[in-house]
N, C-alpha and C positions, 0 to 999 in steps of 0.2 A: 493342471494336465488332467484330461478326461481318463476315466476308467478304461483298463484294457477290454477289447472285444473279443468275446467268444461267438463264433459261428457254428450252430448246431445243424449238422446235415442229416436230414431224415429222408426216407423214401415218400412219405406222404404224412400230412399232419391231419389226421383223422381221430375219430374215436377209438381209443385203445389204451392198454395199461402204459406201455412205454411213452406214448405221448402225453398221457396225463400227468405221469411223473415228471417229465420234462418241463411241462408248463408249471407244474408246482415248484420245481427247483428255480425256475426264472423268476416267478413272482416272489418268492421267498428269499432270494438272495440279495444282499444290500446292494442297491444302485451304486454307491459309492465305491464298491469293490470290483464290479464287473458289469459291462454292458453286454448286451446279447442281440442275436440275430438268427432266425431260423431259416434255413434254405430248405425247400422241398424238392426233391429230384421230379416229382410228377406235379402234384398241386396240393391245395388244402381246402378243407370245408369250414363251415361255420364254427366247428369246434375250435379253430383259432381265436374266437372271441374271447376264450377262457384265459388267454394272456392279459393280465390286469395292468402291466406296465406299458405307459404310452411310448416309452422309448425303444421299444424292441420291433425291430424292422422284419418284415415277413417277404419272402421271395419265392417264386415257384420257377422251376427250369423247364417244365412242360416235357419232361424226357419222354419219348416214345418207347414202345416195346422193343426189347432187343438190346443190342450192345450200344447203339447210339453214342458214337465217338465224339459227336459235335456237343455232346453234355459236358464233356471234360472240359471242353474249351470255353463254354459259357460259364462253368464254375470257375475256371481259372481267370476270366476277365472280371467276374464279380469279386472275386477274392482280392484282385490287385486293385479294384477301386476301394472295397471295404477295409483292407489292411489289418485283419484280426490278429490277435496275439495266438489264438489257439482255434483250431478247427476241431470239432468234437463230432465224429461220425458214429453212427448208430447201426449195429447189426450188419449183417452180410451185404445188404443191399446198397449200403453207402461206403462199404470197405474200400473199394477200388479207386476212390478219388483222392486219396491221400497223395500221390504224385503230382497231381494238379496243384494241390496246395503247397507242396514243397516248391515247385516251379514258381508258384506266385508269391513266394516268400514268406509264407505262414511258419512262424518259427517252431510252433508246438502242435502236435497232431496226436489226438486221442482216439481209440476206437472202443466203444462199449459193446459188449455181448450181453443182450437182455433175452436171448433165446436164440436157438438155432433156428435155420430156415424150415418154413412150414413144410415144404415138401421133403425135408431131410431132418426130421425130428432128432434123429440119433447122432447126426454129425459125421455120417459115414460117405457122403458124396465125395469122390476123390477129386473132382475139379473144384469144389468149394474148399476143401482142405488145401490143395495146391495154391489157390488164390490167396487164402489166409497166409500161408507161409512166404509166398512172393511179396505180399503187402508189409509184412512185419518189419523189414528195415525201415519202412517209410514212417513207421510209428514210434512215438516216445514211450507210449504207454498204452496198454490194453487191459481192460477190467472186465469182470463178470459179475452179475448180480445174484449168483448163488455158488455154493461151494463145489456143486457138481460141474457147473460150467467152467469155473475157474480150473478144476483138476483136469478137465477136457482140453483147455486152452494149453496148459502148462505141458501135458503128457502127449496130447493128440496132435497138437499144432506145433509145440516147441517154443513157446513163449517163456523167456526167462523169468525167474521168480521176481527178481528185482525190477522188471519191466511189467508187472501184472499184480492185481489185488483184488479183494472181494469188495464190492460196494452194495450192500444189500439195499432193497427197496424200502420205502418208508410210507406210513399211513397217516393221514390227517385223523388223529382220534376224536378230534371235536366234530368233525363233520360226520364220520362213521362211528356212530354210538349206539348203544341198545335204545330201544323205545322207552320213553319215560311218561310221566303222567301228562305232559302236554300232548302226547301222541294219542292217548287214550280220550282226553277232553275233546281232541279234534276229531274224534269219531273214527280213527283209524286211517291207513294210508291206501295206496293204490291196489295192494293185493285184497284187502278186506272189501274194497269198492268192488273188485272183480269177483272174488270168490264168495264173499260173505264172511261172517264171523265164526270162529271156533274151528277153522280148518287147520289141519297140519300140512304145512306148505314145504315141498322140497324145492330148491331153487338152484339155478346156476346163471352164471352171467360171463358172457364171452363171446367172441366171434365164432359164427356158426361155420366151421371148417373141419375138415377130416382129422387134424391132429387134436381137436378138442373132444372128438368122439361122443358127441350128445346122442348119437344113435344108440350107445350102449346104455346111456342113462334112460332113455325111453324104454327100451326093453327091460332094463331093472325095475323100473316104475310098473311096467305092465305085470311082471312077476309078483312085486310086492302087493298090488291090488288084488291079484288072483289068489295070492297065499293068504292074505289077512282080510277075509270077508268082514271081520268085526272092525276094522279100522277103515276099510274101503271108503264109506260115505264121507270121511273127513280128509282123505288123503287128496292132495293137489299137487301138481307139477307146473312150474314156470321156468322157462328158458328164456333169458333176455339176451338179444344180440342179433346183429345182421351178419349176412355173409353168403357165400355161393351155395351153401347146402341148406339155407333156410326152407325153400320151396320142398326139398326132398324129405327135411325133417318134419314139416307140417303133414305131407302125404303119410309119413310113417305113423304119426299120432292118430290120423284119420283111420288108417287101416288097422291099427290096434284097437279102435273104438274108445280111445282115450279123449277124444276132443272136448268133451263136456267137463272133464276134470283137469285139463292142460291148457295153458295159456303161453303162446309164443308171440309176444307183442312186437319183435323186431328190436331195433336199437332204441336205447332210452338215454336221454340227456344226463339224468341224474339218478343214479342207482340207489344214493343212500337212503332214501325213504323206504324203498322196496327191501333192501337187505335188513332192515329193522323188523320187518314183518315176516321173514322167514323162520321157520322152524329148524331146518337142515339146510346147509349149502353143499351142493354136490359138485366135484371137479373130477370128471371122467377122462381127463386128458391122456393123450398117449405120449406126450413129452411136455415138460415146462421148464421155465428157469425158475425164478421166485415169483410165484403165482400172486399177482396183485389183487385180482378179484377174491382170492381166498383170504388174504390178509384183510381187505376191507370187511368182508363178512366176519371174520374173527373181532375185529375191532368193534362190529356191531353186536358182539355177543352171541354169535351163532356158531355152532360146532360144525366141523368140515368133515365129509366123507370124500376122501380124494384117492387118486391113483398114486401108487408108490413109485413115482418117476421123477427123474431130474431133481429140481429143489424143493419138491412138495414135502418130502420128508424132513427138510431143514425147518419148514414152516409149521407143519402140522406135527405135533407130538402124539403118536399113536397112543390111543388109550387114555390120554390126558386132555387134549384139546380137539381130539377128532379120531377118526378112524381111516387107516390105510387099507387099500386092497390092491390087488394086481391090476394092471392096466388090461382094458379090453375084456374084462371078466364080468359080464352082466350077473351072474348068478352070486359072486362074491359082493358085488356093488348092492344088489338087492338084499342080501343078508345083513350087510352092515346097515342100511337104510331101516331094515326091519328092526335091527337091535335098538336103534334110537327111537324110532316110532312108537315101540312097545315099552320104553322106559323114560318117561318125561322127566323124572329126577336126575337120571344120568345125563340126558341132554342138556338140562339147565345148568348142571354143574360142569360139563365140559364147555358149554357156551360161555360161562363166566371165566373158566380157566383160559379160553382163547382170547378174550379181551385182556386179560391180565399179561398174557405172553406177547401181546402186541405192544402194549404200553412199555414193557420191559426191554424189548429187543428190536421194535421196528418202528420208533418214533420218527415222524416227518422231519423234525429239526436235526436229529442227529443224521439223517441221510443228507440233507443239504449241506450241513457242516462238513460231512465226508467228501463230498464232491468239491466243495471249495477248497478243502485242504489239499486235495489232489491238484487242482488248478494252481493253488499257491506254491506247492512243492516244485511242480514243473517250471513255473515262471522264475522263480528264485534260482533254480539251477541252470536253466537254459539262457534267460534272458540277462542275467547278471554278468554271464560269461561274454555276452554279446554287448560290447559297451555302446553300441549305437542304439540299444533299446532300453527303456526304463524297467525296473522291476514291476512285477503285477501287484505286489503288495505294498507298493510305496504309497 
């Protein structure tokens, strides 16, 4: 008997934290336990090539903008053909498709909250909250990747405690690791090649959109350069990522006269070598779930200066592995960056503590095991009661 099939429903499979961790789980989960298929409401990019398992099917529904009721029908037909044991939907964009799965006979339906909608970072949108409440009866379980999001699900949406849990993100601590001697012998990585040796590099990685508030980071960096002329010749800023606000961010850098000490390369297929070269990682977001990019930086031995929003405070231990500042406060962000820039011993100590924290609390294998335990639990409970279906753990 073949292993039960899980259909993962995402808006688009492209470079991003949620998508990267989805692929990591698929690649690492034992094929004998579960099979996987990824269904994209819109489409996918070459990022999908990171799926290492040859048995994983990939589908695109080519959903147009707007309500697109035909997409529900297309998904229903696909699910009727695939006959999965589990539909696993991700975030608000895929939430509404649980009824189609129920009608298609999918016995188990799970929704994961990996962050709120980019246009509604605090989760206050009444229509979105109503949709979540209306969809709740169609789901067997809803989880969140941060304690902040889990509390919001339970108190703000009304998800029962027995129907929800925390599933923290994980980090591949082998891939994301501090620079070693092999890095030095190789002559350095992309940042050294771009900026030269001996620079103090402040970096951020993430999609260039309003909720990430990279504009505040550029303002803070300008303040730091003006405030510390003794450090200015060594100060550099790199912001990696693509998105709708990238042209505006480049214009802001140029207008501030920072173009010679700032690099905005766009999207990067592999940020691990770059993170090893950072001196400080900056996370100026207005809202976050569990910040995957910050965890990757911490695993690389880099201290984090981040906004005290969402799940950031769960990841970054203030004064131990990094520094927390109020969101949208460029002055406070500049002061925190200056504190680290002026104290290399403190920066090194916090970077080492950041790596140790990731190893203790955010191991990739532990994350995969937690997701598999959720699948096993729901399959045992629901499918064992259905005599026509085998148990997922048999």
